[in-house]
C-alpha positions in Angstrom: 0.0 0.0 0.0 1.1 3.5 -0.7 -0.2 7.0 -0.2 -0.9 9.4 -3.1 -0.9 12.7 -1.3 2.1 15.0 -0.9 3.1 17.9 1.3 3.1 21.5 -0.2 6.1 22.8 -2.1 7.5 26.3 -2.3 8.7 26.7 -5.9 11.1 29.5 -4.8 13.4 27.0 -3.1 13.5 24.5 -6.0 15.9 24.3 -8.9 13.1 23.0 -11.1 9.3 23.0 -11.2 8.3 20.9 -8.1 5.3 19.5 -10.0 7.0 19.1 -13.3 7.9 15.5 -13.0 11.0 16.0 -15.1 13.6 13.4 -15.9 17.0 14.9 -15.4 20.4 13.4 -15.9 22.6 14.3 -12.9 26.3 14.4 -13.8 28.8 12.1 -12.2 30.6 13.3 -9.1 33.0 11.9 -6.6 32.0 8.3 -5.6 28.9 8.5 -7.7 28.3 7.8 -11.4 25.9 9.7 -13.7 22.3 9.2 -12.6 19.0 9.8 -14.3 16.5 11.2 -11.8 12.8 12.0 -11.6 12.3 15.4 -10.0 9.1 16.5 -8.2 7.3 16.8 -4.9 6.5 13.3 -3.7 9.3 11.6 -5.6 10.6 10.0 -2.4 7.6 10.5 -0.2 6.1 8.3 -1.5 5.0 8.4 -5.1 8.0 6.5 -6.4 7.0 3.5 -4.2 3.3 3.8 -4.9 3.9 4.1 -8.6 6.2 1.1 -8.7 3.6 -0.9 -6.7 1.0 0.0 -9.4 3.4 -1.1 -12.2 4.1 -4.4 -10.4 0.4 -5.0 -9.7 -0.4 -4.5 -13.4 2.4 -6.9 -14.4 1.0 -9.6 -12.0 -2.5 -9.1 -13.3 -1.4 -9.3 -16.9 0.7 -12.4 -16.3 -2.3 -14.6 -15.5 -0.7 -15.8 -12.3 -3.3 -16.8 -9.7 -1.6 -16.4 -6.3 -2.6 -18.7 -3.4 -4.0 -15.7 -1.5 -5.4 -12.2 -2.1 -3.0 -9.6 -3.4 -4.2 -6.1 -2.7 -3.0 -2.7 -4.1 -4.2 0.0 -1.7 -3.4 3.6 -2.7 -4.9 6.2 -0.4 -4.6 9.9 0.3 -4.4 11.8 3.6 -1.4 10.1 5.1 0.5 13.4 5.3 -2.3 15.0 7.3 -2.5 12.1 9.8 -4.6 9.4 7.9 -7.9 10.4 9.5 -9.7 10.6 6.1 -7.5 8.0 4.4 -6.2 4.7 5.9 -7.8 5.2 9.3 -11.2 6.0 7.8 -11.0 3.0 5.6 -10.1 0.8 8.6 -13.1 2.0 10.5 -15.6 2.0 7.6 -14.4 -0.5 5.0 -12.0 -2.8 6.9 -12.8 -5.8 4.6 -11.6 -3.8 1.6 -8.1 -3.2 2.9 -7.4 -5.8 5.6 -4.3 -7.9 5.1 -2.0 -10.3 7.0 1.1 -8.8 5.5 1.7 -5.2 4.3 4.5 -3.6 2.4 4.6 0.2 2.4 7.0 3.1 3.0 9.9 3.1 3.3 13.1 1.0 3.3 15.8 -0.3 1.0 18.7 2.0 1.6 22.2 0.5 1.6 24.7 0.9 4.4 28.0 -0.7 5.6 30.6 -2.3 3.3 29.8 -2.4 -0.5 31.0 -6.0 -0.7 28.4 -7.1 1.9 25.8 -4.3 2.3 23.1 -4.0 4.8 19.6 -3.2 3.4 17.4 -1.4 5.9 13.7 -2.5 6.3 11.6 -0.5 8.6 9.8 -2.7 11.0 9.0 0.0 13.6 8.2 3.7 13.7 8.1 6.4 16.3 4.9 7.6 17.8 3.3 10.9 16.7 1.8 13.3 19.2 0.9 16.5 17.3 -0.2 19.3 19.7 -1.7 22.7 19.2 -0.5 25.2 21.8 -2.7 28.1 22.4 -1.2 31.2 24.0 -3.4 34.0 25.2 -2.7 37.7 26.0 -4.7 40.9 25.7 -5.4 42.6 22.4 -4.5 46.3 22.0 -3.2 49.0 19.7 0.2 48.4 18.2 1.2 52.0 18.8 1.2 51.4 22.6 3.2 48.2 23.3 4.6 49.3 26.7 3.4 46.9 29.5 1.1 45.1 27.0 0.3 41.4 27.2 1.3 40.5 23.6 0.4 36.9 22.8 2.9 36.8 19.9 5.8 37.8 22.2 4.8 35.1 24.7 4.4 32.5 21.9 7.9 33.4 20.7 9.2 32.6 24.1 7.4 29.2 24.0 8.9 28.5 20.6 12.3 29.3 21.8 12.1 27.0 24.8 10.9 24.2 22.6 13.7 24.8 20.2 16.3 24.7 23.1 14.8 21.7 24.9 17.1 18.7 25.0 15.5 15.6 26.3 18.0 12.8 27.1 18.8 10.1 24.5 17.2 6.7 24.9 18.3 3.7 22.9 15.5 1.3 21.7 16.0 -2.4 21.0 16.9 -1.9 17.3 19.5 0.8 17.9 22.6 -1.3 18.5 22.2 -3.2 15.2 21.5 0.1 13.4 24.8 1.6 14.6 26.7 -1.6 13.7 25.5 -1.5 10.1 26.6 2.1 9.4 30.2 1.2 8.7 31.6 3.8 11.2 34.9 3.7 13.0 34.9 2.0 16.4 35.2 5.3 18.4 32.2 6.9 16.8 30.2 3.6 17.2 31.0 3.6 20.9 29.9 7.3 21.3 26.6 6.6 19.5 25.9 3.8 21.9 26.5 6.0 25.0 23.5 8.2 26.1 25.9 10.7 27.6 28.1 11.1 24.5 25.8 10.7 21.6 24.7 14.3 21.4 28.2 15.6 21.1 29.0 12.9 18.5 26.1 13.9 16.4 26.9 17.6 16.7 30.3 16.9 15.2 29.1 14.7 12.4 29.9 16.1 9.0 26.7 14.8 7.2 23.9 17.0 8.7 21.2 14.9 7.2 22.6 11.7 8.7 23.0 13.4 12.0 19.4 14.6 12.1 18.1 11.2 11.3 20.3 9.4 13.9 19.3 12.1 16.5 15.6 11.5 15.8 16.1 7.7 16.2 17.2 8.2 19.8 15.4 11.2 21.1 11.8 12.5 21.5 11.7 15.5 19.2 9.7 18.7 19.3 9.4 20.9 16.2 7.2 24.0 16.3 6.1 24.3 12.6 3.1 26.5 12.3 1.7 29.7 13.9 -1.4 31.7 13.5 -4.0 34.0 15.1 -7.7 34.8 14.6 -6.6 38.5 14.1 -3.3 39.3 12.5 -2.7 42.9 11.6 0.4 45.0 11.8 -1.3 47.6 14.2 -3.1 45.1 16.4 -1.5 43.5 19.4 -2.7 39.9 19.2 -4.7 38.4 22.0 -4.4 34.8 20.9 -1.7 32.9 19.0 -1.8 29.2 18.1 1.3 27.1 17.5 1.4 23.7 15.7 4.0 21.4 17.3 5.1 18.2 15.7 6.2 15.8 18.5 7.6 12.4 17.7 7.8 9.9 20.6 9.9 6.9 21.4 8.6 3.5 22.2 6.9 3.4 25.6 5.9 7.1 25.6 2.2 8.0 25.7 0.1 11.1 26.5 1.4 11.4 30.1 5.0 11.4 29.0 4.3 14.0 26.3 2.7 16.3 28.9 5.7 15.8 31.2 8.1 16.7 28.3 6.1 19.9 27.6 6.1 20.8 31.3 9.8 20.4 31.5 10.5 22.3 28.3 8.3 25.2 29.0 8.9 25.6 32.7 6.9 28.6 34.2 5.3 29.2 30.8 3.6 25.8 30.8 0.7 27.1 33.0 0.1 29.9 30.5 -0.4 27.6 27.5 -3.5 25.6 26.5 -2.6 22.2 25.1 -4.9 20.6 22.5 -4.3 17.1 21.3 -4.3 16.7 17.5 -2.8 13.2 17.2 -1.7 10.7 19.8 -0.5 7.5 18.1 2.1 5.6 20.1 5.2 3.9 18.5 4.6 0.6 16.8 6.6 -2.4 15.7 6.2 -5.7 13.7 8.0 -8.9 14.3 10.6 -10.2 11.8 10.2 -14.0 12.3 7.8 -14.2 9.4 7.7 -15.8 5.9 7.5 -12.3 4.5 10.8 -11.3 6.1 12.5 -14.4 4.7 11.1 -13.7 1.2 12.3 -10.1 1.3 15.8 -11.4 2.2 15.9 -13.7 -0.8 14.4 -10.9 -3.1 17.1 -8.4 -2.3 19.8 -11.0 -2.9 18.7 -11.3 -6.5 20.5 -8.0 -7.5 22.7 -7.9 -4.5 23.8 -11.5 -3.6 25.8 -10.6 -0.5 23.2 -8.2 1.0 21.6 -8.7 4.4 18.4 -7.3 5.8 18.6 -5.2 8.9 15.4 -4.2 10.9 15.1 -0.4 11.5 12.8 2.1 13.1 11.5 5.0 10.9 11.4 8.4 12.6 8.3 9.6 10.7 4.9 8.1 10.8 3.3 6.0 8.0 0.1 4.2 7.5 1.8 1.1 8.9 0.6 2.1 12.3 -3.0 1.8 11.1 -2.4 -1.7 9.8 -0.4 -2.8 13.0 -3.4 -1.7 15.1 -5.5 -4.0 12.9 -3.1 -6.9 13.7 -1.1 -7.0 10.5 2.7 -7.4 10.0 3.8 -4.2 8.2 7.2 -3.4 6.8 8.5 -0.3 5.2 10.3 -1.7 2.2 11.8 -0.9 -1.2 15.2 -1.3 -2.8 17.3 1.6 -3.8 20.5 2.1 -5.7 23.7 1.6 -3.8 24.8 5.0 -5.3 22.0 6.8 -3.4 23.5 8.5 -0.3 21.3 7.9 2.8 22.0 11.4 4.2 21.0 13.1 0.9 17.9 10.9 0.7 16.7 11.8 4.1 17.0 15.5 3.4 14.7 15.2 0.4 11.7 14.2 2.5 9.5 17.3 2.6 12.5 19.3 1.4 13.5 21.2 -1.7 14.6 19.5 -4.9 13.0 16.2 -4.1 13.9 13.5 -6.6 14.5 9.8 -7.1 16.8 8.0 -9.5 15.6 5.7 -12.2 17.7 2.8 -11.1 16.0 2.7 -7.7 12.6 2.8 -9.4 13.6 -0.3 -11.4 15.0 -2.1 -8.4 12.0 -1.5 -6.2 9.5 -2.6 -8.9 11.4 -5.8 -9.4 11.4 -6.3 -5.6 7.6 -6.3 -5.4 7.5 -8.9 -8.2 10.0 -11.1 -6.6 8.2 -10.9 -3.3 4.9 -12.0 -4.9 6.7 -14.8 -6.7 8.5 -15.9 -3.5 5.3 -15.9 -1.4 3.0 -17.7 -3.8 5.0 -19.2 -6.6 
């Protein structure tokens, strides 16, 4: 299953039309050959995977093969907004149309470690999502007389600043050690990444900012204030109410009470001046790997990469996997990308400028779905 919706794009930050769908040949550079890439919003999140699934599904249908079970292609919108009117709505109103024992969705398939025996990441778990709306109140007034005013925007700025400066301690989940061991890092850096007291300094000194951000998110509860607004916004009006949208991603074992405690710690004396509204509150989820689907995936990736080994990982964003896991399904974020695709660069393309995916990865992923179907049902 894949989602068909994408996040907005600001064309001013892009090198090309974000909705042009152009095929561009990227010149060779150090440690990377020439690559043909499809440019556009959603190329990695996750229209490349959804489109490759559609192509594979069509191929299976045209082949006349009759698998020994039901093979479903479920493409749905609204994942980027939280799934309320997409996968979750379908699960609540048309469960029989989408229910499955095994689910393959976004995203996995990146290479790490030594080229002669690479690790291929498959996402078997994901962090929780706890979106909050923080409402800050003051007293409206005339912008020409700010002295001793109670400006809600000024107070909201202080709230934003405290959230930005909040540094919750690192916590390593059950998949973290294997994740570190598959990165191909030197022993000293590996040791630092496994130490809750040293990991933050190690990530701060890491040259690849995209990789550092991802690894930080794997081991920390994160808080990102991303939107702001007010019922009345005018240059000469002191606002009386400002609302902030905060994207909070939780680690396994954290629920609503833990999120509230984080906010209380981060905001300190400002906490009592903020109204907290729950927008989403889905905990972290995980699927087991001792399944026939995992074994078939292992064999499928060894077709093009005979020495490759699967490694289970936790994705730091949310996907519709959590809806399926709540239904009792085993759900993996899968795919198979080119070994020339840098993981740090790839992570920065999610919701970022100049989003794109290479044609080689499209071909590898499409063949992966076909090989999985063949491996499961013959």
